[in-house]
C-alpha positions as CSV (number, residue, x, y, z in Angstrom):
1,M,0.2,0.0,0.0
2,K,2.7,2.2,0.8
3,K,4.3,1.5,-2.1
4,T,1.4,2.0,-4.2
5,I,1.0,5.4,-2.8
6,S,4.6,6.4,-3.4
7,V,4.4,5.7,-6.8
8,L,1.0,8.0,-7.1
9,L,2.8,10.7,-5.4
10,A,5.5,10.7,-7.5
11,I,3.2,10.3,-10.7
12,T,1.2,13.1,-9.3
13,L,4.6,15.1,-8.6
14,T,5.7,14.7,-12.3
15,I,2.4,15.5,-13.7
16,C,2.5,18.9,-11.7
17,I,6.0,19.7,-12.6
18,L,4.8,19.3,-16.3
19,V,2.1,21.3,-16.2
20,S,4.0,24.4,-14.1
21,C,6.7,24.3,-16.7
22,S,4.3,24.0,-19.9
23,P,2.9,27.4,-21.6
24,A,-0.7,27.0,-21.1
25,S,-3.0,26.5,-24.0
26,G,-3.8,29.6,-25.7
27,S,-2.1,31.8,-23.4
28,G,0.1,33.4,-26.1
29,N,2.2,33.2,-28.9
30,S,5.8,32.3,-27.1
31,T,7.3,28.8,-26.2
32,A,9.3,27.9,-23.7
33,A,12.9,27.0,-24.9
34,S,15.4,24.8,-23.2
35,G,17.3,26.4,-20.2
36,G,14.7,28.8,-18.7
37,Q,15.0,30.8,-22.2
38,V,12.0,32.7,-23.9
39,T,11.6,32.1,-27.6
40,V,10.8,34.9,-29.5
41,N,8.9,33.5,-33.2
42,F,10.3,35.6,-36.0
43,L,8.7,35.8,-39.3
44,N,11.0,36.9,-42.1
45,W,11.6,36.8,-45.8
46,G,13.8,34.0,-46.9
47,D,17.5,34.6,-47.1
48,Y,17.0,37.9,-45.8
49,I,19.3,38.1,-42.4
50,D,22.9,37.6,-42.3
51,P,23.4,34.1,-40.9
52,T,25.5,35.1,-38.0
53,V,23.3,37.7,-36.7
54,I,20.8,35.6,-34.9
55,P,23.5,33.6,-33.0
56,L,25.3,36.9,-32.2
57,F,22.1,38.2,-30.2
58,E,21.5,34.8,-28.6
59,E,25.2,35.0,-27.2
60,E,24.4,38.7,-26.0
61,N,21.0,37.7,-24.6
62,P,21.4,34.2,-23.1
63,D,17.9,34.3,-21.7
64,V,15.8,34.6,-25.6
65,K,15.9,32.6,-28.2
66,I,15.1,33.7,-31.7
67,N,12.8,30.9,-33.9
68,M,12.9,32.0,-37.6
69,T,10.3,30.8,-40.2
70,T,9.9,32.6,-43.5
71,A,7.1,33.7,-45.8
72,P,7.4,34.0,-49.6
73,S,5.2,37.3,-49.7
74,N,3.6,40.0,-47.9
75,E,0.3,38.4,-48.6
76,E,1.4,35.1,-47.2
77,M,3.1,36.7,-44.0
78,Y,-0.3,38.9,-43.2
79,V,-2.1,35.3,-43.1
80,S,0.1,33.9,-41.0
81,A,0.0,37.0,-38.7
82,S,-3.8,37.2,-38.6
83,T,-4.8,33.3,-38.4
84,E,-6.1,33.0,-34.9
85,G,-3.5,31.6,-32.3
86,T,-0.8,32.1,-34.3
87,Q,3.2,31.4,-32.9
88,I,4.5,34.5,-34.1
89,D,5.6,37.6,-32.1
90,V,8.1,39.6,-34.8
91,V,7.3,40.1,-38.7
92,L,9.0,42.1,-41.3
93,P,6.6,43.2,-43.8
94,S,6.5,46.3,-46.4
95,E,5.1,49.5,-46.1
96,Y,1.8,49.0,-47.7
97,M,1.1,45.8,-45.4
98,I,2.2,47.6,-42.5
99,Q,-0.4,50.3,-43.2
100,R,-3.3,47.6,-43.5
101,M,-2.0,46.1,-40.1
102,M,-1.9,49.0,-38.4
103,Q,-5.5,50.0,-39.6
104,E,-6.5,46.5,-38.5
105,N,-5.0,47.1,-35.0
106,M,-2.8,44.1,-35.5
107,L,0.6,45.7,-34.5
108,A,1.4,46.8,-30.7
109,E,3.2,49.7,-30.1
110,L,7.0,50.4,-29.6
111,D,8.5,52.0,-27.0
112,T,11.2,54.0,-28.7
113,S,12.5,55.7,-25.9
114,S,14.0,52.3,-24.5
115,M,15.8,51.7,-27.5
116,E,18.8,52.5,-27.7
117,N,19.0,52.3,-31.6
118,Y,16.4,54.2,-32.6
119,Q,18.6,57.2,-32.8
120,Y,20.0,55.5,-36.0
121,V,16.6,55.4,-38.3
122,K,14.9,58.0,-36.5
123,E,15.9,60.6,-39.4
124,F,15.0,58.0,-42.2
125,A,11.9,57.0,-40.9
126,Q,10.7,60.7,-40.6
127,A,11.3,61.5,-44.0
128,N,10.5,58.2,-45.9
129,C,7.8,56.7,-43.8
130,G,4.9,58.8,-43.8
131,Y,2.5,55.9,-42.7
132,D,4.6,56.0,-39.4
133,P,7.3,58.5,-39.1
134,N,7.8,58.1,-35.5
135,C,8.1,54.5,-35.7
136,T,5.1,53.8,-33.4
137,Y,4.5,50.5,-34.8
138,S,7.1,49.7,-37.1
139,M,11.2,50.1,-37.3
140,P,12.8,50.4,-40.9
141,Y,14.9,47.5,-41.7
142,S,15.8,48.2,-45.5
143,W,14.6,50.0,-48.2
144,G,15.3,49.5,-52.1
145,T,13.6,49.9,-55.3
146,F,12.3,48.2,-58.6
147,G,14.1,48.8,-61.6
148,I,15.7,47.2,-64.6
149,I,18.6,45.0,-64.9
150,Y,20.1,44.9,-68.4
151,N,23.1,43.6,-70.4
152,T,25.0,46.4,-71.9
153,E,26.3,44.4,-74.7
154,I,22.7,43.7,-75.7
155,V,20.9,46.8,-74.9
156,T,22.9,49.8,-76.2
157,E,20.5,52.5,-75.9
158,E,21.6,55.6,-73.8
159,E,18.4,56.2,-72.0
160,I,16.6,53.0,-70.5
161,G,13.3,53.5,-69.3
162,W,10.3,51.0,-68.9
163,D,9.6,51.5,-72.4
164,I,12.4,49.4,-73.8
165,L,10.3,46.3,-72.1
166,F,7.8,46.6,-74.8
167,D,10.3,47.1,-78.1
168,E,9.7,44.7,-80.7
169,K,13.5,44.6,-80.9
170,Y,14.0,42.6,-77.7
171,K,11.4,39.8,-78.6
172,G,12.1,36.7,-76.6
173,Q,14.7,38.5,-74.5
174,I,12.9,39.8,-71.8
175,L,12.1,38.7,-68.5
176,M,9.3,40.2,-66.4
177,Y,8.4,40.1,-62.6
178,D,5.3,37.4,-62.0
179,S,3.9,39.7,-59.3
180,I,0.5,41.0,-59.5
181,R,1.5,44.8,-58.3
182,D,5.1,44.8,-59.6
183,S,4.4,43.7,-63.2
184,L,0.9,46.0,-63.3
185,G,2.7,48.6,-61.6
186,V,5.5,48.6,-64.5
187,A,2.4,48.9,-66.8
188,L,0.7,51.7,-65.1
189,I,3.8,54.0,-64.9
190,E,4.1,53.3,-68.3
191,L,0.6,54.1,-69.4
192,G,1.6,57.7,-67.4
193,Y,-0.5,56.3,-64.1
194,S,0.2,56.1,-60.5
195,L,1.2,52.5,-59.7
196,N,-1.4,53.1,-56.8
197,S,-4.0,53.6,-59.1
198,R,-7.5,52.9,-58.1
199,D,-9.2,53.7,-61.4
200,E,-11.0,50.6,-63.4
201,A,-10.1,51.9,-66.6
202,E,-6.4,52.4,-66.0
203,I,-6.0,49.2,-64.1
204,S,-8.0,47.6,-67.3
205,A,-5.6,49.2,-69.5
206,A,-2.4,48.1,-67.7
207,G,-3.6,44.6,-68.0
208,S,-4.1,44.9,-71.6
209,L,-0.4,46.5,-72.1
210,L,0.6,43.3,-70.5
211,V,-1.0,41.0,-72.9
212,D,0.1,43.0,-75.7
213,Q,3.6,42.8,-74.5
214,K,3.4,38.9,-73.6
215,P,4.7,37.7,-77.2
216,L,7.5,39.5,-76.6
217,V,8.5,38.0,-73.1
218,L,11.2,35.3,-72.4
219,A,9.4,34.3,-69.2
220,Y,7.9,35.6,-66.2
221,G,9.9,34.8,-62.7
222,T,10.9,35.8,-59.5
223,D,13.9,34.8,-57.5
224,D,15.4,32.8,-61.1
225,L,15.3,35.9,-62.9
226,R,18.8,36.3,-60.9
227,M,20.3,33.3,-62.5
228,T,19.0,33.9,-65.8
229,M,20.5,36.9,-65.8
230,S,23.7,36.5,-64.6
231,S,24.2,34.0,-67.4
232,S,23.1,36.9,-70.2
233,D,25.7,36.6,-73.1
234,A,25.8,38.9,-76.4
235,A,27.4,35.8,-77.7
236,I,24.4,33.5,-77.1
237,P,21.7,34.3,-79.8
238,N,18.4,34.9,-77.8
239,S,19.6,35.1,-74.4
240,A,18.0,36.9,-71.9
241,A,18.7,41.1,-72.5
242,M,17.1,42.2,-69.5
243,A,14.7,41.8,-66.6
244,V,12.7,43.8,-63.9
245,M,14.3,43.0,-60.7
246,Y,14.4,44.4,-57.0
247,A,18.1,46.3,-56.1
248,G,19.2,43.6,-53.6
249,D,19.2,40.9,-56.1
250,A,20.7,43.2,-58.7
251,V,23.5,43.9,-56.6
252,Y,24.7,40.3,-56.5
253,T,23.7,39.5,-60.2
254,M,26.0,42.4,-61.4
255,Q,28.8,40.9,-59.3
256,D,28.2,37.9,-61.7
257,N,28.4,39.3,-64.6
258,D,30.0,42.4,-65.1
259,K,28.0,43.4,-68.7
260,L,25.2,43.7,-66.2
261,E,23.7,47.5,-65.0
262,Y,20.9,48.3,-63.2
263,V,18.9,51.6,-64.0
264,I,15.8,53.2,-62.2
265,P,13.8,54.6,-64.9
266,Q,13.0,58.2,-64.7
267,E,9.5,58.4,-65.6
268,G,9.3,56.8,-62.2
269,A,9.6,53.2,-60.1
270,N,8.8,51.5,-56.8
271,I,10.5,52.3,-53.9
272,F,9.8,50.1,-50.6
273,V,10.5,50.3,-47.3
274,D,10.3,46.7,-44.7
275,A,10.1,47.4,-41.6
276,L,10.5,45.2,-38.3
277,C,7.1,44.9,-35.9
278,I,5.6,43.4,-33.2
279,L,2.1,41.7,-33.3
280,E,-0.2,43.0,-30.8
281,T,-0.8,39.1,-29.7
282,S,2.7,38.8,-29.0
283,D,3.0,37.7,-25.2
284,V,7.1,38.3,-25.3
285,K,7.0,41.9,-26.4
286,E,9.8,42.9,-24.1
287,E,12.1,40.6,-25.8
288,A,10.6,41.0,-28.9
289,Q,11.6,44.4,-28.5
290,R,15.1,43.7,-27.5
291,F,15.4,41.4,-30.5
292,I,14.4,44.7,-32.9
293,D,16.7,47.2,-31.0
294,F,19.6,44.9,-31.7
295,M,18.8,44.5,-35.4
296,M,19.2,48.3,-35.7
297,R,22.5,48.7,-34.2
298,P,24.7,50.0,-36.7
299,D,27.4,47.2,-36.9
300,I,24.5,44.5,-37.5
301,A,22.5,46.7,-39.7
302,A,25.5,46.9,-41.7
303,L,25.9,43.0,-41.7
304,N,22.8,42.4,-43.1
305,A,22.8,45.3,-45.6
306,E,26.1,43.7,-47.2
307,Y,24.8,40.1,-47.0
308,T,20.9,41.2,-48.8
309,G,22.1,43.9,-51.1
310,Y,19.3,45.9,-49.8
311,S,19.8,49.4,-48.7
312,T,20.1,50.5,-45.0
313,P,18.0,53.3,-43.4
314,E,20.9,54.0,-41.4
315,D,23.6,56.3,-42.1
316,A,25.9,55.2,-39.5
317,A,25.5,51.5,-40.6
318,L,27.4,53.0,-44.0
319,E,30.7,53.1,-42.1
320,Y,30.8,49.2,-42.0
321,I,30.0,48.5,-45.3
322,D,32.5,47.3,-48.1
323,E,33.1,50.1,-50.4
324,E,32.4,48.0,-53.3
325,I,28.8,47.6,-52.6
326,L,28.7,51.2,-51.5
327,Q,30.0,52.0,-55.1
328,N,27.2,49.6,-56.5
329,Y,24.5,51.9,-58.2
330,A,21.5,49.3,-57.3
331,F,22.4,49.4,-53.4
332,N,23.5,53.4,-53.2
333,P,21.4,55.5,-56.1
334,D,21.5,58.9,-56.8
335,K,18.5,60.6,-54.8
336,E,17.8,62.4,-57.6
337,D,16.8,59.1,-59.3
338,L,14.4,58.6,-56.3
339,V,12.2,61.9,-56.8
340,N,9.5,60.2,-59.1
341,C,9.3,56.8,-57.2
342,E,6.4,55.7,-55.4
343,Y,5.6,53.4,-52.0
344,Y,3.1,51.3,-52.9
345,E,-0.1,51.8,-50.8
346,H,-2.6,49.6,-49.1
347,L,-5.4,49.1,-51.6
348,D,-9.1,48.2,-50.3
349,Q,-10.5,44.7,-51.4
350,E,-12.7,45.9,-54.0
351,V,-9.7,47.7,-55.9
352,L,-7.6,44.4,-55.5
353,K,-10.2,42.6,-57.6
354,L,-10.0,45.0,-60.4
355,Y,-5.9,44.1,-60.1
356,E,-6.4,40.4,-60.1
357,A,-9.0,40.6,-62.8
358,A,-6.2,42.5,-65.0
359,W,-3.5,39.8,-64.0
360,M,-5.9,37.0,-64.9
361,Q,-6.3,38.1,-68.5
362,V,-2.5,38.2,-68.3
363,K,-1.6,34.8,-67.2
364,M,-4.2,33.4,-69.8
365,A,-2.9,35.2,-72.6
């Protein structure tokens, strides 16, 4: 009987220990890590952080473990972040998605007064982040542009604008971006409209322009465009001559092929900011903010900028960045070339349906 009671007491004690050490069901987003650590779940883009950065943070903050997962698009990042019971604390969306998440009260306020490295992004945010100029909900991580990368031995025009993507001379040598906002945005600008157009006739005309262009297009792609342009060669018949590409990808594609150049068309282009945010549903806000503050430290911001190829919002970080990258136009464009650039804006569902309908015509053509 004593043995039975002892066994029951041992079992009961074990259950109590397990229950007390386990996170309560539905109690929040964080998960317990080994050794008494708190886990901060970070939803990032793929290949968008220097691999040494998280280990450096964890070394300096042994009470915090960063669990990073990735998303392929702003829209999928939003879905993951808005799903009930999500295990996400920190997200890294672009400005138009941040606008939406702010409107839907999905983001927690940041205590910038306690963030040592806020000083390094404060000026950039006030000048470039009209949706959140005081970093109340978002801390700028990187910025860049969407332009054209081209082979200078194939494309010999002195002035390169969006109209070159519609030139019959380059039939079968043009690479387009497989994205609704990006490709329709190019067509809207080519037609003289805003890439944030909400006008049904303008959006439809942009779709029709892409339909007419499609016979000239070698392929639509995303990350794979980088590899194709890296092998661009004037000596190879029908080799890819140009592609629309984000600046960070262009930086490294240009390093792979010295015949390539990147241009931001003077008639305008997309400029973007990606920023770190904490979800309102997070129950590890203090640790999450500590991680974001670490990411803003100039030496860390420089590591991430060099690794991704995207520009840093911190002038202080430029001191740590390799001179070769600083001289790369895609990474560090002339400020006057950004005058006509536009940030994407959040569009309501009715307008998005217009974009989706126009894009469907392009895909079906």
